C-alpha positions as CSV (number, residue, x, y, z in Angstrom):
1,X,-145.0,34.6,239.9
2,X,-142.1,34.5,237.4
3,X,-140.7,31.0,236.3
4,X,-141.6,29.4,239.6
5,X,-145.1,29.3,238.4
6,X,-144.6,27.7,235.3
7,X,-141.9,25.0,236.8
8,X,-145.0,24.1,239.1
9,X,-147.0,24.1,236.2
10,X,-144.5,22.2,233.6
11,X,-142.0,20.5,236.1
12,X,-138.8,20.9,234.1
13,X,-136.5,23.5,234.6
14,X,-134.9,23.3,231.0
15,X,-138.7,22.8,229.3
16,X,-139.7,26.0,231.1
17,X,-136.1,27.7,229.8
18,X,-136.9,26.5,226.0
19,X,-140.7,27.7,226.0
20,X,-139.4,31.0,227.7
21,X,-137.3,31.2,224.6
22,X,-139.2,29.9,221.5
23,X,-142.3,31.7,223.0
24,X,-140.6,35.1,223.4
25,X,-138.8,34.5,220.3
26,X,-141.2,33.3,217.8
27,X,-139.8,34.5,214.7
28,X,-136.1,32.9,215.5
29,X,-134.8,29.0,215.2
30,X,-132.5,27.7,217.5
31,X,-129.8,24.5,217.1
32,X,-129.3,22.1,220.1
33,X,-125.6,23.4,221.4
34,X,-126.7,27.1,220.7
35,X,-130.0,26.1,223.1
36,X,-127.5,24.6,225.6
37,X,-125.2,27.7,225.7
38,X,-128.2,30.2,225.9
39,X,-129.6,28.4,228.8
40,X,-126.9,27.1,230.4
41,X,-128.1,23.5,230.4
42,X,-126.3,20.2,229.1
43,X,-126.9,19.1,225.5
44,X,-128.8,15.7,226.6
45,X,-131.2,17.3,228.8
46,X,-132.1,19.8,225.8
47,X,-132.3,17.5,223.7
48,X,-134.6,15.4,225.7
49,X,-136.7,18.3,226.3
50,X,-136.7,19.3,223.0
51,X,-138.0,15.8,221.8
52,X,-141.1,16.2,224.2
53,X,-141.9,19.6,223.1
54,X,-141.9,18.1,219.4
55,X,-143.9,15.4,220.3
56,X,-146.8,17.6,222.0
57,X,-146.6,19.8,219.1
58,X,-145.4,22.9,220.3
59,X,-142.0,23.1,218.5
60,X,-140.9,21.9,215.3
61,X,-137.5,21.1,213.5
62,X,-136.1,21.1,210.4
63,X,-132.5,19.7,209.2
64,X,-130.2,22.2,207.5
65,X,-127.0,20.8,206.6
66,X,-125.3,19.4,209.7
67,X,-127.7,21.0,212.3
68,X,-131.3,20.8,213.2
69,X,-133.1,23.6,213.8
70,X,-136.1,24.0,216.2
71,X,-138.4,26.8,216.7
72,X,-141.8,27.4,217.9
73,X,-144.6,25.8,216.2
74,X,-147.5,28.5,215.6
75,X,-149.9,26.2,214.1
76,X,-150.4,24.2,217.3
77,X,-153.6,25.1,218.9
78,X,-152.1,25.9,222.1
79,X,-149.5,28.7,220.7
80,X,-152.1,31.4,221.8
81,X,-152.5,29.9,225.3
82,X,-149.3,29.1,226.0
83,X,-147.8,32.5,224.4
84,X,-150.2,34.3,227.3
85,X,-148.7,32.3,229.7
86,X,-145.1,33.0,229.2
87,X,-146.2,36.8,228.2
88,X,-147.5,37.3,232.0
89,X,-144.7,35.1,233.8
90,X,-141.7,35.7,231.9
91,X,-141.8,36.9,228.8
92,X,-140.5,40.3,227.4
93,X,-143.7,42.2,228.9
94,X,-143.4,41.0,232.5
95,X,-139.4,41.6,232.3
96,X,-140.0,45.5,231.3
97,X,-143.2,46.1,233.8
98,X,-140.6,44.6,236.5
99,X,-137.7,47.0,235.6
100,X,-140.2,49.9,235.3
101,X,-141.5,49.4,238.7
102,X,-138.4,50.3,240.1
103,X,-139.0,53.8,238.6
104,X,-141.0,56.2,240.5
105,X,-143.2,58.6,239.0
106,X,-144.4,56.5,236.2
107,X,-148.3,56.8,235.6
108,X,-148.6,55.0,232.6
109,X,-146.3,52.9,230.5
110,X,-147.4,50.3,227.7
111,X,-145.5,48.4,224.9
112,X,-146.9,49.5,222.0
113,X,-147.1,48.6,218.1
114,X,-148.7,50.4,214.8
115,X,-149.1,49.3,211.3
116,X,-145.3,50.1,210.6
117,X,-143.9,48.5,213.8
118,X,-145.8,45.1,214.6
119,X,-145.0,44.3,218.2
120,X,-144.3,40.1,217.1
121,X,-141.2,39.2,216.1
122,X,-137.7,40.4,217.4
123,X,-137.7,44.0,216.3
124,X,-137.2,46.8,218.6
125,X,-140.0,47.3,221.5
126,X,-141.5,50.5,221.2
127,X,-142.4,51.8,224.7
128,X,-144.1,54.8,225.7
129,X,-143.7,56.3,229.4
130,X,-146.2,59.0,230.9
131,X,-145.2,60.8,234.3
132,X,-142.4,62.6,236.1
133,X,-139.4,60.3,235.9
134,X,-135.8,60.9,236.3
135,X,-134.8,60.4,232.9
136,X,-131.0,59.3,233.9
137,X,-132.8,56.4,236.0
138,X,-134.9,55.5,232.9
139,X,-132.3,55.0,230.8
140,X,-130.0,53.3,233.3
141,X,-132.9,50.8,233.3
142,X,-133.8,50.5,229.8
143,X,-130.0,49.9,229.1
144,X,-129.9,47.1,231.5
145,X,-132.8,45.8,230.1
146,X,-131.7,45.8,226.1
147,X,-128.2,43.7,227.5
148,X,-130.6,41.4,229.6
149,X,-133.3,41.1,226.8
150,X,-131.0,41.4,223.7
151,X,-133.6,43.4,222.1
152,X,-133.6,46.9,221.2
153,X,-136.0,49.1,223.2
154,X,-137.3,52.5,221.8
155,X,-138.8,54.4,224.3
156,X,-140.6,57.8,224.6
157,X,-141.5,59.9,227.9
158,X,-143.7,62.4,228.2
159,X,-144.8,64.1,231.3
160,X,-148.8,63.8,231.9
161,X,-149.9,67.4,230.7
162,X,-147.9,67.1,227.8
163,X,-149.2,63.5,226.6
164,X,-153.0,65.2,227.6
165,X,-152.4,68.0,225.3
166,X,-150.9,66.0,222.5
167,X,-153.7,63.6,222.7
168,X,-156.5,66.4,222.6
169,X,-154.8,68.2,220.1
170,X,-154.8,65.2,217.6
171,X,-150.9,64.7,217.5
172,X,-150.5,62.4,214.5
173,X,-147.9,60.1,216.0
174,X,-149.8,59.7,219.2
175,X,-152.9,59.4,217.5
176,X,-151.2,56.2,215.9
177,X,-149.8,54.9,218.5
178,X,-153.0,54.8,220.7
179,X,-155.4,53.3,217.6
180,X,-152.7,50.3,217.4
181,X,-152.1,47.4,219.8
182,X,-150.6,47.8,223.3
183,X,-150.0,46.1,226.2
184,X,-150.2,48.3,229.5
185,X,-147.8,47.9,232.0
186,X,-148.3,50.5,234.5
187,X,-151.9,52.0,234.9
188,X,-154.9,51.0,233.3
189,X,-156.6,51.3,229.7
190,X,-159.0,54.0,231.0
191,X,-156.6,56.0,232.5
192,X,-154.9,56.7,228.9
């Protein structure tokens, strides 16, 4: 799936790159040269696509000093739908899901948030993995993801029996995690 679906849907690789960046980092704002560097595209193409996205109401801009900063427009009626499309095809969740697919022995894996740690924004990604895994390999995968995503990933690994035991005993931390929001990456909600 990845960006190929979005490129077919949106027809411009530059526009897709901008959408992925803005909708994956909704709390951040960027200026044109910064976007051109991050995406490896020419400034004129970036500016043209920003104008298109702003006219469509998906991004907004604000002039601060000499720079015009662009950010995702969370008030857009399309914001939730496009955010969901980006997450499923090119966002953080998909990147983590694809990376974890290379690790043998995972029964369940999910990104979670509690009332203390919201999922939105650019804070650390909270990840819980259940299964019999090679911890060295998991660490290697996570380190690579952190570099690629420019985000810290806090992860916990439980073998399945320890997870079930803690869950049945009402472990306070695990109870808090399971009450919060989560995005299942491997396994199913019913399996938890």
